[in-house]
C-alpha positions in Angstrom: 218.0 26.0 -10.1 216.4 23.1 -12.1 216.7 20.5 -9.4 214.8 22.8 -7.6 212.3 21.9 -9.1 212.1 18.1 -9.3 210.2 16.6 -8.3 210.6 14.8 -5.0 209.4 10.7 -4.8 209.4 8.5 -1.7 210.9 5.4 -2.0 207.9 3.4 -1.7 206.2 5.7 -4.4 208.5 4.5 -7.0 208.1 0.8 -6.0 205.7 -1.4 -8.5 201.8 -2.2 -6.9 200.5 -5.9 -7.2 199.1 -5.6 -10.7 197.0 -8.6 -11.0 195.3 -7.7 -7.3 194.7 -4.4 -8.6 192.7 -6.2 -12.0 190.8 -7.9 -9.4 189.8 -5.1 -6.6 189.0 -3.0 -9.7 186.8 -5.9 -11.3 184.9 -7.2 -7.8 184.3 -3.4 -7.7 182.7 -2.9 -10.7 180.3 -6.5 -9.7 179.3 -4.3 -6.0 178.9 -1.1 -8.1 176.3 -3.4 -10.3 174.8 -5.1 -6.4 173.4 -1.2 -5.7 170.4 -1.5 -8.2 168.3 -3.6 -5.7 169.2 0.2 -3.5 166.2 2.3 -2.2 166.8 4.5 -4.9 163.9 5.1 -7.4 163.8 6.3 -11.3 166.7 5.3 -13.5 169.2 7.8 -13.5 171.2 6.3 -10.4 171.0 3.1 -13.1 172.6 5.0 -15.4 175.3 6.4 -13.0 175.9 2.8 -11.9 176.6 1.0 -15.0 178.9 4.2 -16.2 180.9 3.7 -13.4 181.0 -0.2 -13.8 182.1 -0.2 -17.5 184.3 2.2 -16.5 186.1 0.8 -14.5 186.1 -2.5 -16.4 187.2 -0.6 -18.8 190.3 0.5 -17.4 191.3 -3.2 -16.7 191.0 -4.1 -20.4 192.9 -1.0 -21.8 195.8 -2.0 -19.4 196.0 -5.2 -20.4 196.0 -4.3 -24.7 198.4 -1.7 -23.7 200.8 -4.1 -21.5 199.9 -6.8 -23.9 201.0 -4.4 -27.2 204.1 -3.0 -25.1 203.1 -0.3 -24.3 203.0 0.4 -21.5 205.8 -1.1 -19.2 205.7 -4.0 -16.9 206.6 -2.4 -13.6 204.5 0.3 -12.8 
């Protein structure tokens, strides 16, 4: 009965991804988001959200690097 409740994974879900490519993509996305400052919007509300999203991406990359360096996150994921 307990085997019925175990999650089912496809083989490619367990395959580790390319970490360097993911970090690079996150940083490039943050730069692209900051380029939206020169859009056709008025006011600063949009600018605040753009900055928050860009800082969130950069923070995720930094936290991931720190956790991996300190051995708190496995290297194969």
